[in-house]
N, C-alpha and C positions, 0 to 999 in steps of 0.2 A: 504493500500500500504506500509506504514511504517513497518507493521508487517511482510510483505512478504520479505522485503529486507534483514533482518538478516538471515532468513531461506535460501534465495538464496545465500547469501555470504557464509554461512556455507557449503552449498552443493558444491559450487565451491571449497572451501578449502578442503573438503573431496575428491572430484574428483581429485584435484591436488595431494593429498596424494597418491591416487591409482596409478597415473602416476609415481610418484617418487619411490614408492615401486616396480613397474614393472621394472623400470630402474635398481634399486638395485638388483632385482632378476636376471636380465640379466647379470649384472656384476658378481654376485655370481656363476651363471651357467658357465660363461666363465672361472672363476677361478677354478671351479671344474674340467673343462677339462684340465687345465694347471698344476695343482698341484698334486703331487704324488711322488712315489719312483723315477720316472724319470720326471724331470721338463720339461715342454714344453713351449717355449716362447709364449706369448699371440698373437703376430703377426702370428706365425705359426699356432696356433689354429684357428684363424679367416680365414687364407688362406685355411686351410684344410676344414673348414666348407663351404667356398665358392667354393671350388674345390673338389667335391666328388671323383674324379679320382686320387687325389694326392697319391703318393707312398712314402715308407720309413718307418722306424721303428716308428717314432713319429706318423705318420698318422695312422698306423695300431693300435697302442696302443689307440689312441684317438677314432677311429671309433669302434673298437671291444670291448674295455673295458670301457673307460670313458664316451663315449656318451650314451650308454644304461644306465649306472649307474646314470648319471646326469639327463637324461630324466625321469627315474623311480623316482628319488628323487623329481623332479618337480611335477609329477602327484600324487605320494603317499603323499607328503607333503601337497598339496592342499586338498587331500581327508581327511587327518587326521585333518587339521584345520577346515574344514567345518563340519566334523562329530562331532567333539567336540563342536562346536558352536551350532549345531542343538540339540545335546543331552542336553546341558545346557539350551537351550530355551524351549524344550518340557518338560523336567522334572522340570524346574525352580530350578535346583540344580547347584550351582556354582562349585561344585566339580565333575560334571559328565564328564566322558571321556570313551573311549572304554572299559576300564577295569571295569567300574561300572556296565554295563548292560550285562556282561558275554561274551563279544566279544572275548577278549583275552583267556578266559578260554575255550570257545567253540572251537576256532581255535586250541588251544594247544591239547585239548582232541582228536580231529579228526586226527591231525598229529601223535600223539602218537599211536592211534589205527591203523593207516595206516602202521606205522613202525612195530609195534608189531604183528599185525595179517596178514598183506599183504606183509611184507618185503620190503616196498617201501623205496628208498634211494635217490631219485632225488629231487632237489629243485622244479622242475616243478610239480611233484606229490604233494609236500607239499603245493604248492599254491592252488591247487584245493581242497585238503582236508581242508586246513585252511579256505578257502572261504565257503565251505559247513558247517563246524563247527561253524563259526562265524554267518552265516545266521540262522542256526538251533537254536543256543543259543538265538539270538535276538527274533526270532519268539516265542520260548518258553516263554521268559520273557514277551513279549507283550501279549501273550495269557493268561498267568497267571494273569498279572496285569489287563486285561480286564474283568476278572470275577467279577460279581456283578453289581449293578445298575449304579454306577457312572462311570464304564469303567476304562480305563487305566489312572488313575490320576498320577501326578508326584510322590507322596509318594509311591503309589503301584508299580510304575515302579522301583523305587530305591530299595524297599524291595525285589521285585521279582528278580531283577538283582543280589542283594547280595546273595540270596538263590541259584540261579542257578550257580553263580560263585563258591560258596562254594562246591556245589555238584560236579560240573565238575572238580574242582581242586583236590578234594579228590580222584576221580577215576583216574585222571592223575597221581597223586603222588603214588597211589597204584600200578599202572602199572610200573612206573619208578623204584620204590624201589625193585621190584621183577624181573626186566629185565634189566641187565646191558648193553646189546647190544642196546636196545631201548634208554636208557639214553644217551649213547655215541652219537648216531645219532641225538637225539632230541636237545641236548644242543647247537648245532651249529645254529639251527633255532630259539631257544628260546631267544638268546641274542638280536636279532634284528639288521640287518645289510644290507647295500647296496652292500657290497663286494660280488663278485661272481654272482651277478644277471645280466643275459644277456638279449639278445633280445627276447628269448623265454618267459621269465617272463614278460618283458615289453609289448610285443604284446598280451600276454594272459590276462593281467589285465586292460590294458588301455581302451579298449572299455567299460568295466563295470564301471570303475572309471569316464570316460567321461560322461556316462549317469548319474551317481550319482552326479557329479558336477553340471550338468544342473538342475537336480531335486532340489538340495540343494539351488541353487541360486534363484529359483523361489518361495522358501518357506519363503522369508524374510517378506513379508506382513503378512503371516499366523502366523509366530512366534511373530511378533509385536502385533497382536491381542490376541494371547494366553497368552502373558506376562501380559495382563491386568486382566487375570482370565477367567475361562470358562464361567461364567455367563455373564460377560460383552461382551465376544467374541460372544456368542450366541445372545445377544441383538443387536449386529451390523450385524447380519445375517450370521455369519460364522458357518459352520458345523464343530464343534470342533473335533469330532471323525474322520471325513474324513481328516481334516487337520493334525491331529496327525498321522494318518496312512500313509499319504503321506510323512511326515517327517521321520517316522520310516523306510519306504522303502529306502529313501535316505541314512539314516545312516547305514542301513544294507549293502547296496552296497558299500558305501565309507569305513566304518571301517572294514568290512569284507574283501574287496579286499586289503586294505592297510596292514592289519595284515597278511593276507595270503601271500602277496608278500615279505614282509621284516621281518616278525615275530613281536612280540610285541614291539612297540616303546613307551617308557615312556615319559610323560609330554607334548608332542607336542599338542595332542588334548585337554589337560587341560589348559596349560599356554597361548597358542596363542589366544583363544577367549577372555581371560581377557585382554591381551595386546591390541587387537583390540578394545574392549569395552572402554578401557581407552582413546583411541584416538577418537573414533567416537561417544561415548555416547551410549544410550540404544537401538537404532534402529537396528534391524537385517538386514534391507536393506543395511546398511553399514557394520555391523559387519561381515557378510558373505563374501563379496568380500575382505575385509581387511584380514580376517582369511585365505582365499585362497591364498593370497600373502605372508603373514608373515610366515605361516607354512613351505612352501618350502625354504624360506630364512633361517629359523632356522635349518631345516633338512640338507640342503646342507652345510650350514656353519658348523654344527656339524660334518658332514662327512669330510669336509676339515681339520678341527682341528684334527680329529682322524687320518688322514693320516700323519700329520707332528709332532705330539707330541711324538711318540714312534718309530722313525726309527730304523732299516729298516722295522719293522712291522707296524701295525696300530691298533688303538682302534676301536671297532665296534661302529656304530653310535648310537645304543641304549644306550650304556654306556655314551657317550658324551652328548646326549640330557638329560639324567637323571642328570648329573653333572651340566649342564647349567640351566636346567629347575627348579631344586629345589630352588636355591637362587633367581632366578627371580620371582618364585611364592611367596616366602616369602616377597620379596620387594613389589610386587603388593598388597598383603594382607595388608601390613603395610600402604600402601598409600591409600587404599580404602577398607572399611569394606565390608566383604562378603555379609552382609545383604543388601547392596545397589546395588549389581551387578544383 
């Protein structure tokens, strides 16, 4: 009984942390609706949310521009945080993120091919091309890593991801260097941004990301078992290959959909799982929900900072997350050795 009490107390502490993070995320979301080139008072933001028929310039700006942008930041942020946590758990690599396994490279290649070969120029088209490219890259990485008797081990996944990333990036660079029109169109997607993303993109990716989030959250126990090593996991009756495949499906959907919607966003999928782990400890049953809340807080916070630091324009969120994420990652590495993560 005495041993169960500390565990129960810690569980309550972590559950209270989730509630606090949810309240912080709500506050950040309201701030995202209020802050911009035209400031909207928080009271008016809340009134507009409670009264969908409200009229006026501020109500139109909030409903048509800021609400889709904020909601997309919420779901994509959660997707990035969860995908990074799953990748780090499956590969047992503390540096794993969507860039490691070819996701960014695959999405970029397909977007470039769509621009160069099909003449596509809409963000909605880029979303589906990016989704397809990200999924294709991850499937190729997983298939290559699965070759051999041991299957898709963490080391083989990392090596296959590096190889696919190099190959896809080379083809993408070759196309861009020889096609100035494609380069001009592609660079706006490549930076990673919430600006200009409307309801069409929000409605297009949200069903996929919602499915991926559900799949991700149920993999916590599987990841905890795999963290002990494949042999020990098998000894506890876990089907390691099936568990790894389920986790792979979740990260394909999450990272593919997130990259397709916003472009490559640096550091969110890498830094957030480390921050969550620093709070919760090594259990993925807690790391995953914490990552799902911390990541949209970081993404929306970075988007808000980007709107106010360079008026009357704004910095793209991908630039701000890189500027915020790099020093945070260095700080976390200094506080806790990577070998212990």
